[in-house]
TIROTI-616370 format. One record per residue (C-alpha): residue number from 1; x, y, z; residue in three letters. Coordinates in Angstrom, 2 decimals, decimal comma. Layout:
// residues N
NUM:X:Y:Z:ALA
...
END
This chain:
// residues 551
1:-76,91:1,40:22,20:UNK
2:-75,75:1,30:18,78:UNK
3:-72,17:1,10:17,72:UNK
4:-71,29:4,73:16,73:UNK
5:-69,57:5,76:13,71:UNK
6:-66,17:6,48:13,74:UNK
7:-64,99:10,09:12,61:UNK
8:-61,58:10,25:11,32:UNK
9:-61,02:13,93:13,01:UNK
10:-62,63:13,31:16,40:UNK
11:-60,33:13,48:19,33:UNK
12:-60,09:12,65:22,92:UNK
13:-57,99:13,46:25,66:UNK
14:-58,09:10,74:28,73:UNK
15:-56,33:12,34:31,71:UNK
16:-56,55:11,90:35,50:UNK
17:-55,50:8,15:35,85:UNK
18:-52,37:6,00:35,35:UNK
19:-51,87:4,86:31,85:UNK
20:-50,11:1,35:31,56:UNK
21:-47,46:1,60:28,69:UNK
22:-47,14:-1,13:26,39:UNK
23:-44,68:-3,59:26,99:UNK
24:-43,37:-2,39:30,37:UNK
25:-44,83:-1,92:33,92:UNK
26:-44,61:1,66:33,46:UNK
27:-47,50:4,26:34,04:UNK
28:-48,06:7,29:31,89:UNK
29:-50,47:10,27:32,88:UNK
30:-52,57:10,47:29,77:UNK
31:-53,64:8,88:26,57:UNK
32:-54,30:10,76:23,45:UNK
33:-56,88:9,50:20,51:UNK
34:-57,85:10,78:16,98:UNK
35:-60,52:8,93:15,12:UNK
36:-60,73:5,41:16,60:UNK
37:-56,67:5,19:17,18:UNK
38:-54,21:5,76:19,83:UNK
39:-51,82:8,46:18,87:UNK
40:-49,93:9,34:21,96:UNK
41:-49,57:7,73:25,56:UNK
42:-47,24:9,99:27,75:UNK
43:-47,42:13,62:29,95:UNK
44:-50,78:15,26:29,46:UNK
45:-48,95:18,13:28,01:UNK
46:-47,35:15,96:25,50:UNK
47:-50,75:14,11:24,67:UNK
48:-52,56:17,49:24,03:UNK
49:-50,06:18,58:21,67:UNK
50:-50,18:15,23:19,79:UNK
51:-53,64:16,38:19,38:UNK
52:-52,58:19,93:17,76:UNK
53:-54,16:21,38:20,99:UNK
54:-57,59:20,63:19,63:UNK
55:-59,45:18,48:21,90:UNK
56:-63,09:17,60:21,13:UNK
57:-63,79:15,28:24,28:UNK
58:-61,88:14,76:27,48:UNK
59:-61,94:12,28:29,99:UNK
60:-61,29:13,47:33,37:UNK
61:-61,09:10,50:35,42:UNK
62:-60,66:10,67:39,34:UNK
63:-57,62:8,03:39,53:UNK
64:-57,75:4,64:38,84:UNK
65:-55,95:2,87:35,84:UNK
66:-56,61:3,17:32,32:UNK
67:-55,82:-0,46:30,78:UNK
68:-55,75:-1,99:27,38:UNK
69:-59,37:-3,80:26,83:UNK
70:-59,22:-7,28:27,92:UNK
71:-59,10:-9,96:25,02:UNK
72:-61,36:-13,05:25,70:UNK
73:-59,47:-15,19:23,06:UNK
74:-61,85:-18,50:23,48:UNK
75:-65,29:-18,03:24,71:UNK
76:-68,88:-18,75:22,81:UNK
77:-70,86:-15,14:23,26:UNK
78:-74,12:-16,22:21,64:UNK
79:-74,11:-19,64:23,84:UNK
80:-73,30:-17,44:26,57:UNK
81:-76,14:-15,00:26,18:UNK
82:-78,38:-18,06:25,73:UNK
83:-77,43:-19,64:29,24:UNK
84:-77,97:-16,36:30,59:UNK
85:-81,54:-16,41:29,50:UNK
86:-81,76:-19,75:30,93:UNK
87:-82,51:-20,94:34,42:UNK
88:-79,05:-20,61:36,38:UNK
89:-78,28:-24,19:37,73:UNK
90:-74,85:-23,21:39,17:UNK
91:-73,74:-25,12:42,38:UNK
92:-73,82:-21,81:44,29:UNK
93:-77,67:-21,71:43,60:UNK
94:-78,41:-25,36:43,11:UNK
95:-77,18:-27,81:45,97:UNK
96:-79,02:-30,82:44,91:UNK
97:-81,23:-32,73:42,33:UNK
98:-84,75:-31,70:44,49:UNK
99:-83,41:-27,88:44,37:UNK
100:-82,98:-28,26:40,67:UNK
101:-86,16:-29,77:39,89:UNK
102:-88,20:-26,86:42,17:UNK
103:-86,40:-24,02:40,33:UNK
104:-87,11:-25,31:36,95:UNK
105:-90,92:-26,00:37,82:UNK
106:-90,75:-22,30:38,95:UNK
107:-89,23:-21,28:35,48:UNK
108:-91,60:-22,98:33,63:UNK
109:-94,88:-21,56:35,54:UNK
110:-93,98:-18,50:33,74:UNK
111:-93,73:-19,78:30,26:UNK
112:-96,25:-20,22:27,77:UNK
113:-97,43:-23,93:26,93:UNK
114:-94,81:-25,87:24,98:UNK
115:-92,26:-23,52:25,46:UNK
116:-88,95:-25,68:26,60:UNK
117:-87,70:-25,05:30,28:UNK
118:-83,82:-25,03:29,88:UNK
119:-80,98:-24,56:32,84:UNK
120:-77,19:-24,27:32,49:UNK
121:-74,35:-24,62:34,94:UNK
122:-74,89:-27,65:37,09:UNK
123:-71,92:-29,43:38,00:UNK
124:-72,94:-33,22:38,99:UNK
125:-69,90:-34,13:41,30:UNK
126:-71,10:-30,86:43,54:UNK
127:-74,70:-31,90:43,55:UNK
128:-75,39:-33,39:47,09:UNK
129:-76,30:-36,63:45,32:UNK
130:-73,04:-36,71:43,62:UNK
131:-74,50:-38,05:40,15:UNK
132:-76,19:-36,45:37,14:UNK
133:-80,00:-36,01:37,31:UNK
134:-81,84:-38,43:35,18:UNK
135:-84,84:-38,19:32,93:UNK
136:-87,13:-39,34:35,70:UNK
137:-85,86:-36,57:37,85:UNK
138:-86,71:-34,16:35,30:UNK
139:-90,21:-35,62:34,27:UNK
140:-90,79:-34,18:37,56:UNK
141:-90,41:-30,50:36,25:UNK
142:-92,79:-31,17:33,19:UNK
143:-93,98:-34,36:30,78:UNK
144:-95,52:-32,55:28,31:UNK
145:-92,29:-30,26:27,08:UNK
146:-88,82:-30,28:26,58:UNK
147:-87,08:-30,07:29,63:UNK
148:-83,04:-29,71:28,84:UNK
149:-80,20:-28,95:31,51:UNK
150:-76,95:-28,22:30,09:UNK
151:-73,60:-29,55:32,10:UNK
152:-71,22:-26,61:33,45:UNK
153:-69,12:-27,59:30,65:UNK
154:-71,17:-27,12:28,02:UNK
155:-70,56:-30,52:26,45:UNK
156:-74,07:-32,15:26,89:UNK
157:-76,55:-32,61:29,77:UNK
158:-79,91:-34,36:30,27:UNK
159:-83,15:-34,14:29,22:UNK
160:-86,97:-35,23:30,50:UNK
161:-88,62:-38,43:28,83:UNK
162:-90,68:-36,06:26,56:UNK
163:-87,80:-34,80:24,87:UNK
164:-86,72:-38,38:24,28:UNK
165:-89,73:-39,62:23,00:UNK
166:-89,74:-36,38:20,62:UNK
167:-86,17:-36,95:19,19:UNK
168:-87,01:-40,76:18,92:UNK
169:-83,91:-41,95:21,35:UNK
170:-84,73:-45,43:22,70:UNK
171:-82,85:-48,32:24,33:UNK
172:-81,92:-49,20:20,62:UNK
173:-80,49:-45,82:19,61:UNK
174:-76,69:-46,36:19,17:UNK
175:-74,45:-43,43:20,37:UNK
176:-72,84:-41,82:17,46:UNK
177:-69,30:-41,34:16,50:UNK
178:-67,85:-38,85:18,66:UNK
179:-70,81:-38,82:21,47:UNK
180:-72,74:-40,72:23,82:UNK
181:-76,51:-41,65:25,09:UNK
182:-76,66:-42,67:28,94:UNK
183:-78,56:-45,58:29,89:UNK
184:-79,94:-47,14:33,05:UNK
185:-78,80:-50,36:34,01:UNK
186:-81,82:-51,88:31,92:UNK
187:-80,58:-50,41:28,96:UNK
188:-83,13:-47,47:28,73:UNK
189:-81,90:-44,30:28,01:UNK
190:-81,50:-42,09:31,25:UNK
191:-81,48:-38,71:29,71:UNK
192:-78,03:-38,01:29,41:UNK
193:-76,96:-36,79:25,78:UNK
194:-73,21:-35,86:25,57:UNK
195:-71,15:-34,34:22,80:UNK
196:-72,00:-35,39:19,36:UNK
197:-74,86:-37,10:20,77:UNK
198:-76,16:-33,23:21,09:UNK
199:-76,99:-33,08:17,61:UNK
200:-80,23:-34,99:18,26:UNK
201:-81,56:-32,04:20,27:UNK
202:-81,51:-29,32:17,41:UNK
203:-84,45:-30,90:15,05:UNK
204:-84,42:-31,89:11,68:UNK
205:-83,66:-28,74:9,97:UNK
206:-81,31:-27,47:12,96:UNK
207:-77,41:-27,37:12,74:UNK
208:-75,36:-30,61:12,56:UNK
209:-72,12:-30,97:13,05:UNK
210:-71,55:-34,52:13,49:UNK
211:-68,38:-35,88:15,22:UNK
212:-67,04:-32,33:14,82:UNK
213:-67,96:-31,40:18,51:UNK
214:-70,60:-30,70:21,19:UNK
215:-73,81:-28,93:19,76:UNK
216:-75,02:-26,20:21,38:UNK
217:-76,48:-24,43:18,92:UNK
218:-79,90:-24,67:19,27:UNK
219:-82,45:-23,05:16,88:UNK
220:-84,29:-19,88:18,26:UNK
221:-85,84:-16,98:16,18:UNK
222:-83,73:-14,02:14,96:UNK
223:-84,99:-11,78:17,47:UNK
224:-84,18:-14,23:20,24:UNK
225:-80,72:-14,77:18,93:UNK
226:-80,05:-11,08:18,77:UNK
227:-81,18:-10,57:22,08:UNK
228:-78,57:-13,34:23,51:UNK
229:-75,96:-11,31:21,91:UNK
230:-76,92:-7,98:23,14:UNK
231:-76,90:-9,91:26,89:UNK
232:-73,72:-11,24:26,08:UNK
233:-71,92:-8,22:25,16:UNK
234:-73,00:-6,35:27,87:UNK
235:-71,25:-8,77:30,63:UNK
236:-68,17:-8,76:28,33:UNK
237:-68,23:-5,00:28,34:UNK
238:-68,70:-4,82:32,20:UNK
239:-65,64:-7,01:32,70:UNK
240:-63,51:-4,77:30,48:UNK
241:-63,58:-7,04:27,34:UNK
242:-63,18:-5,55:24,37:UNK
243:-62,18:-8,16:21,79:UNK
244:-62,99:-11,91:21,92:UNK
245:-62,66:-14,87:19,85:UNK
246:-65,84:-17,10:19,45:UNK
247:-64,33:-20,60:19,11:UNK
248:-67,45:-22,27:17,84:UNK
249:-69,12:-20,91:14,55:UNK
250:-71,85:-22,56:12,85:UNK
251:-74,84:-20,87:10,67:UNK
252:-76,75:-19,86:13,68:UNK
253:-73,43:-17,57:15,38:UNK
254:-72,38:-16,35:11,85:UNK
255:-76,07:-15,04:10,87:UNK
256:-76,52:-13,71:14,60:UNK
257:-73,15:-11,58:14,20:UNK
258:-73,58:-10,49:10,74:UNK
259:-77,27:-9,06:11,50:UNK
260:-75,27:-7,33:14,66:UNK
261:-72,84:-5,92:12,43:UNK
262:-75,32:-4,57:9,70:UNK
263:-77,58:-2,96:12,45:UNK
264:-74,48:-1,32:14,42:UNK
265:-75,34:-3,31:17,69:UNK
266:-72,19:-5,53:17,41:UNK
267:-69,90:-3,10:19,96:UNK
268:-67,77:-6,17:20,50:UNK
269:-64,58:-7,17:17,95:UNK
270:-65,25:-11,04:17,23:UNK
271:-62,54:-12,99:15,86:UNK
272:-64,40:-16,11:14,57:UNK
273:-63,23:-19,75:14,54:UNK
274:-65,84:-21,79:12,19:UNK
275:-66,69:-25,10:13,38:UNK
276:-64,71:-27,85:11,81:UNK
277:-68,00:-29,28:10,31:UNK
278:-67,82:-26,14:7,79:UNK
279:-64,40:-26,94:6,82:UNK
280:-65,30:-27,99:3,27:UNK
281:-67,61:-24,78:2,98:UNK
282:-64,79:-22,74:4,01:UNK
283:-62,26:-24,06:1,36:UNK
284:-64,70:-23,95:-1,46:UNK
285:-65,77:-20,09:-0,53:UNK
286:-61,75:-19,18:0,00:UNK
287:-62,66:-17,98:3,54:UNK
288:-59,04:-17,38:4,55:UNK
289:-57,63:-15,91:7,57:UNK
290:-58,57:-12,44:8,21:UNK
291:-61,76:-12,21:6,08:UNK
292:-63,80:-9,30:7,26:UNK
293:-62,96:-6,16:9,22:UNK
294:-62,29:-4,87:12,44:UNK
295:-65,41:-5,59:13,96:UNK
296:-65,98:-9,19:12,65:UNK
297:-63,69:-11,66:10,80:UNK
298:-62,98:-15,06:10,22:UNK
299:-60,05:-16,45:12,05:UNK
300:-59,55:-20,06:11,66:UNK
301:-61,09:-23,52:11,97:UNK
302:-62,32:-24,95:15,64:UNK
303:-61,69:-28,52:16,01:UNK
304:-61,88:-30,93:18,64:UNK
305:-59,69:-33,69:19,58:UNK
306:-60,95:-35,46:22,83:UNK
307:-63,87:-34,38:25,27:UNK
308:-63,98:-32,24:28,56:UNK
309:-62,36:-32,69:31,84:UNK
310:-65,49:-31,71:33,87:UNK
311:-67,61:-33,90:32,15:UNK
312:-65,50:-37,33:31,89:UNK
313:-65,20:-37,08:28,08:UNK
314:-61,36:-36,12:28,16:UNK
315:-59,79:-39,35:26,53:UNK
316:-57,41:-41,28:28,59:UNK
317:-56,61:-44,51:27,38:UNK
318:-55,37:-46,12:30,48:UNK
319:-58,80:-45,23:31,95:UNK
320:-59,71:-42,58:34,84:UNK
321:-58,26:-43,07:38,20:UNK
322:-61,64:-42,70:39,44:UNK
323:-62,72:-45,66:37,15:UNK
324:-60,17:-47,40:35,41:UNK
325:-62,69:-48,91:33,01:UNK
326:-63,73:-45,36:31,57:UNK
327:-61,60:-43,76:29,13:UNK
328:-63,51:-40,64:27,87:UNK
329:-63,67:-40,52:24,17:UNK
330:-61,70:-38,81:20,41:UNK
331:-63,93:-37,21:17,83:UNK
332:-61,76:-38,63:15,28:UNK
333:-59,36:-41,01:14,41:UNK
334:-55,80:-39,95:14,71:UNK
335:-55,72:-40,45:10,84:UNK
336:-59,14:-38,48:10,33:UNK
337:-57,85:-35,75:12,33:UNK
338:-54,22:-35,09:10,90:UNK
339:-55,85:-34,95:7,32:UNK
340:-58,33:-32,35:8,33:UNK
341:-55,88:-30,13:10,28:UNK
342:-53,31:-30,88:6,89:UNK
343:-56,19:-29,51:4,85:UNK
344:-56,95:-26,14:7,02:UNK
345:-53,26:-25,89:6,89:UNK
346:-52,65:-25,94:3,29:UNK
347:-55,25:-23,47:2,90:UNK
348:-53,69:-20,89:5,36:UNK
349:-56,28:-21,34:7,92:UNK
350:-55,29:-21,10:11,61:UNK
351:-56,37:-24,37:13,58:UNK
352:-57,83:-24,19:17,23:UNK
353:-58,22:-27,63:18,62:UNK
354:-59,63:-28,69:21,98:UNK
355:-57,61:-31,02:23,85:UNK
356:-57,21:-31,80:27,36:UNK
357:-55,41:-34,97:28,20:UNK
358:-52,04:-36,13:27,45:UNK
359:-53,06:-38,22:24,75:UNK
360:-55,12:-35,57:22,97:UNK
361:-52,41:-32,89:23,39:UNK
362:-50,16:-35,29:21,46:UNK
363:-52,18:-35,91:19,27:UNK
364:-52,58:-32,44:18,15:UNK
365:-49,14:-31,65:18,13:UNK
366:-48,12:-34,61:15,78:UNK
367:-50,92:-33,29:13,15:UNK
368:-49,44:-29,90:13,35:UNK
369:-45,75:-31,09:13,11:UNK
370:-46,89:-33,61:9,92:UNK
371:-49,02:-30,47:8,35:UNK
372:-45,86:-28,43:8,71:UNK
373:-43,75:-30,91:7,40:UNK
374:-45,85:-31,44:4,11:UNK
375:-46,49:-27,80:3,62:UNK
376:-44,52:-25,34:5,47:UNK
377:-46,24:-22,07:6,26:UNK
378:-44,76:-19,08:8,74:UNK
379:-46,61:-17,91:11,71:UNK
380:-49,65:-19,62:11,57:UNK
381:-50,02:-19,87:15,71:UNK
382:-52,03:-22,98:15,49:UNK
383:-53,47:-23,19:18,84:UNK
384:-54,49:-25,77:21,45:UNK
385:-57,47:-24,94:23,58:UNK
386:-57,92:-25,82:27,18:UNK
387:-54,86:-27,55:26,79:UNK
388:-55,58:-28,68:30,17:UNK
389:-52,75:-31,38:30,78:UNK
390:-49,89:-31,06:28,97:UNK
391:-46,55:-32,82:29,91:UNK
392:-43,27:-30,84:30,30:UNK
393:-42,29:-32,76:27,17:UNK
394:-45,32:-31,33:25,06:UNK
395:-44,93:-27,77:26,40:UNK
396:-41,22:-27,94:24,95:UNK
397:-42,76:-29,20:21,62:UNK
398:-45,14:-26,50:21,41:UNK
399:-42,39:-23,91:21,46:UNK
400:-40,44:-25,73:18,90:UNK
401:-43,80:-25,89:16,94:UNK
402:-44,94:-22,47:17,50:UNK
403:-48,15:-23,65:19,06:UNK
404:-50,15:-21,47:21,37:UNK
405:-52,00:-23,11:24,26:UNK
406:-55,02:-20,99:25,16:UNK
407:-56,03:-22,17:28,61:UNK
408:-58,93:-21,04:31,13:UNK
409:-57,53:-20,56:34,83:UNK
410:-61,34:-20,22:35,59:UNK
411:-61,77:-24,10:35,00:UNK
412:-58,96:-25,01:37,37:UNK
413:-60,74:-22,66:39,96:UNK
414:-63,77:-24,19:40,04:UNK
415:-63,17:-27,76:38,73:UNK
416:-59,96:-28,30:39,81:UNK
417:-61,05:-30,77:43,06:UNK
418:-63,14:-32,67:40,97:UNK
419:-60,33:-33,14:38,00:UNK
420:-58,29:-34,48:40,98:UNK
421:-60,88:-37,02:41,77:UNK
422:-61,11:-37,82:38,11:UNK
423:-57,67:-38,31:37,28:UNK
424:-55,59:-38,28:40,47:UNK
425:-52,64:-37,00:41,15:UNK
426:-51,86:-35,88:37,67:UNK
427:-54,64:-33,28:38,24:UNK
428:-52,59:-30,87:40,32:UNK
429:-50,97:-30,10:36,67:UNK
430:-54,13:-28,82:35,52:UNK
431:-53,66:-25,63:33,39:UNK
432:-49,73:-25,37:34,09:UNK
433:-49,01:-22,01:32,82:UNK
434:-45,98:-21,26:35,08:UNK
435:-44,06:-23,83:32,81:UNK
436:-44,81:-22,30:29,52:UNK
437:-42,51:-18,92:29,55:UNK
438:-39,25:-21,00:29,90:UNK
439:-40,09:-23,08:26,72:UNK
440:-40,80:-20,12:24,71:UNK
441:-44,71:-20,62:24,79:UNK
442:-46,70:-17,79:24,84:UNK
443:-49,78:-18,18:27,77:UNK
444:-52,97:-17,33:26,79:UNK
445:-56,09:-16,94:28,89:UNK
446:-60,00:-16,87:27,99:UNK
447:-62,98:-17,61:29,86:UNK
448:-64,75:-20,53:27,74:UNK
449:-67,95:-18,32:28,86:UNK
450:-70,38:-19,62:29,40:UNK
451:-68,29:-22,47:31,11:UNK
452:-66,91:-19,33:33,12:UNK
453:-67,87:-15,65:33,36:UNK
454:-65,87:-13,28:31,56:UNK
455:-63,72:-12,01:34,68:UNK
456:-60,10:-11,48:33,40:UNK
457:-59,04:-10,25:37,07:UNK
458:-60,55:-13,44:38,37:UNK
459:-58,51:-15,88:36,27:UNK
460:-55,33:-13,93:36,30:UNK
461:-55,80:-14,33:40,18:UNK
462:-56,56:-18,01:39,81:UNK
463:-53,34:-18,63:37,82:UNK
464:-51,13:-16,81:40,09:UNK
465:-52,58:-18,97:43,20:UNK
466:-53,71:-21,99:41,55:UNK
467:-55,75:-22,07:44,41:UNK
468:-59,69:-23,84:44,26:UNK
469:-63,16:-22,55:45,05:UNK
470:-62,86:-25,36:47,81:UNK
471:-59,31:-24,08:49,02:UNK
472:-57,28:-26,80:47,32:UNK
473:-53,64:-25,66:45,96:UNK
474:-53,12:-27,19:42,74:UNK
475:-49,39:-28,36:42,22:UNK
476:-46,17:-26,23:43,06:UNK
477:-44,92:-22,68:42,80:UNK
478:-43,80:-23,71:39,18:UNK
479:-47,09:-24,14:37,96:UNK
480:-48,23:-20,76:39,21:UNK
481:-47,78:-17,46:36,47:UNK
482:-47,07:-14,19:38,04:UNK
483:-49,71:-11,34:38,08:UNK
484:-48,14:-8,94:35,47:UNK
485:-47,79:-12,40:33,19:UNK
486:-51,17:-13,10:33,72:UNK
487:-52,39:-9,53:32,63:UNK
488:-50,48:-10,31:29,22:UNK
489:-51,99:-13,37:28,65:UNK
490:-55,33:-12,00:28,81:UNK
491:-54,10:-8,98:26,46:UNK
492:-51,11:-8,78:24,34:UNK
493:-50,54:-12,61:24,18:UNK
494:-54,18:-13,25:23,79:UNK
495:-54,23:-10,70:20,89:UNK
496:-51,26:-12,33:19,13:UNK
497:-53,37:-15,83:19,33:UNK
498:-55,88:-13,65:17,08:UNK
499:-53,33:-12,53:14,93:UNK
500:-54,36:-9,01:15,81:UNK
501:-51,23:-7,81:17,91:UNK
502:-50,81:-4,85:15,95:UNK
503:-54,67:-3,65:16,45:UNK
504:-55,37:-4,36:19,72:UNK
505:-54,18:-5,72:23,30:UNK
506:-51,86:-2,84:24,31:UNK
507:-52,00:1,22:24,16:UNK
508:-49,66:2,28:21,87:UNK
509:-49,36:4,71:18,68:UNK
510:-51,35:3,31:16,04:UNK
511:-53,29:0,76:17,77:UNK
512:-57,23:1,07:18,22:UNK
513:-58,34:2,89:21,19:UNK
514:-59,90:-0,18:23,08:UNK
515:-59,50:0,33:26,78:UNK
516:-61,28:0,10:30,26:UNK
517:-60,98:2,41:33,43:UNK
518:-60,19:-0,25:36,35:UNK
519:-60,47:1,55:40,04:UNK
520:-57,12:0,18:41,11:UNK
521:-53,78:-1,27:39,26:UNK
522:-53,86:-4,61:39,48:UNK
523:-49,75:-4,59:39,76:UNK
524:-50,06:-2,56:43,11:UNK
525:-52,69:-4,74:45,05:UNK
526:-52,21:-8,01:46,86:UNK
527:-53,11:-10,84:44,72:UNK
528:-55,98:-11,85:46,80:UNK
529:-57,90:-8,70:45,83:UNK
530:-57,49:-8,43:42,37:UNK
531:-60,97:-10,13:42,09:UNK
532:-62,38:-6,92:43,89:UNK
533:-60,94:-4,42:41,34:UNK
534:-64,00:-2,96:39,29:UNK
535:-64,26:-1,86:35,72:UNK
536:-65,72:1,63:35,80:UNK
537:-65,87:2,08:31,86:UNK
538:-64,80:0,28:28,97:UNK
539:-64,36:2,00:25,48:UNK
540:-64,15:0,53:21,85:UNK
541:-62,48:2,67:18,93:UNK
542:-62,67:5,61:21,47:UNK
543:-65,94:5,82:22,29:UNK
544:-67,37:4,54:25,30:UNK
545:-69,14:1,35:24,95:UNK
546:-70,19:0,70:28,79:UNK
547:-70,23:2,56:32,20:UNK
548:-70,95:1,59:35,75:UNK
549:-72,49:4,97:36,13:UNK
550:-74,74:4,20:33,64:UNK
551:-76,12:0,69:35,40:UNK
END
């Protein structure tokens, strides 16, 4: 469905459901919209009067709650659409390597000769074997075409022997800076490619990002890329999400968004964070924060400090509790990282750095503090993505430096038990959102889709209970975030993390009319029932973008 062209004079009156009032827990009875903006929130009579008595469309609801559109401040929509098109290897479907091989083999039977067989979402610690598959396991799927299974972390995965040969990966191929190639005990490659090593999968003319992050930017035809974005948008809108921050944009994503914007198929509002591999290009072009419009804009630059907790590549200099000889990795030296942050900051570009371990988080805070000392800039809101295991002292530093942690409670929901295994008792602090408000640190939630699906109410519930899918409760009550604060973390606070709080994240006069209709009020149901609340409709700019009744 193409994005409607907004008419500045068109009016909409929303009645029949409670309306969330910005900045409070109060509920109004009506919402008035002119063009793509809210003009009044209040009684039905006052809302009608605010429209001058002229109502072009009235949305008469039967109960429920009109809630600001959710904001997913860190996700990867194009990659998510791609993952949805791949074979589903999540633990709920695939419990062991033999099953993985069978579902991949079945999918391959329906593909033309030579087309890769790709799957997403396996978690090796939840496979019966407790290990990653190997290239030899995947050779059972096919030995004449690429087979690639991406780990649920998105930071890499495993390929078959055919792919190793095609990419020229042998026992003598060194692991690149910021990445790793796995090996069997005899030194031969075992099929695992992590982080910067994923550059090897994109082909000679494909996107390369070196030690600037995991490379999931696989080349596909324009029409396929458009389908990936359409597929992802449908899921985001169905979850009530109206604005997103794409947390790693290469030329692949940029081209996809620009084509969708031009043909009207871009329905979400997108703030793009360019991969730091493009920092020089951004600086040469002067592509500073806010370049673009209400639907697509460049917001900043995405950096990586360390790797992922799920893949055991987050950096712990003292070693992992489960393996004291394993340390994970950094993408840059401390000095190199500080310099590229300084350059982005000096140009006025907001930075968003992936950092999970206390060491990596400290590295980010040190770099930001130094950049500010070199050139003071107000209200930059530099971000730490994931910020999985910050210490209390680091949270206090975030408050002093104005740094924003962007967390994903769905990560600890799904992988909290694996994190405890990996790093020991400090894993109980995973996503310590409840510690942030007292330090003056805004809590921001997101999904990191495809690592977790866009499901804001699931995230809010996970932060409020800190219970994993296996039933473990992480940490004590001080780490939990109440539901009201969790909703703000996925709306107003997320909008501020994108520097868009004056346009989205709340329903108030002058704000964009982006909202969803929930079938119950999250503040009136037990936290255990939050995930049962359904989205009936999602509206962007005063136009219906998705409705459950149409599906």
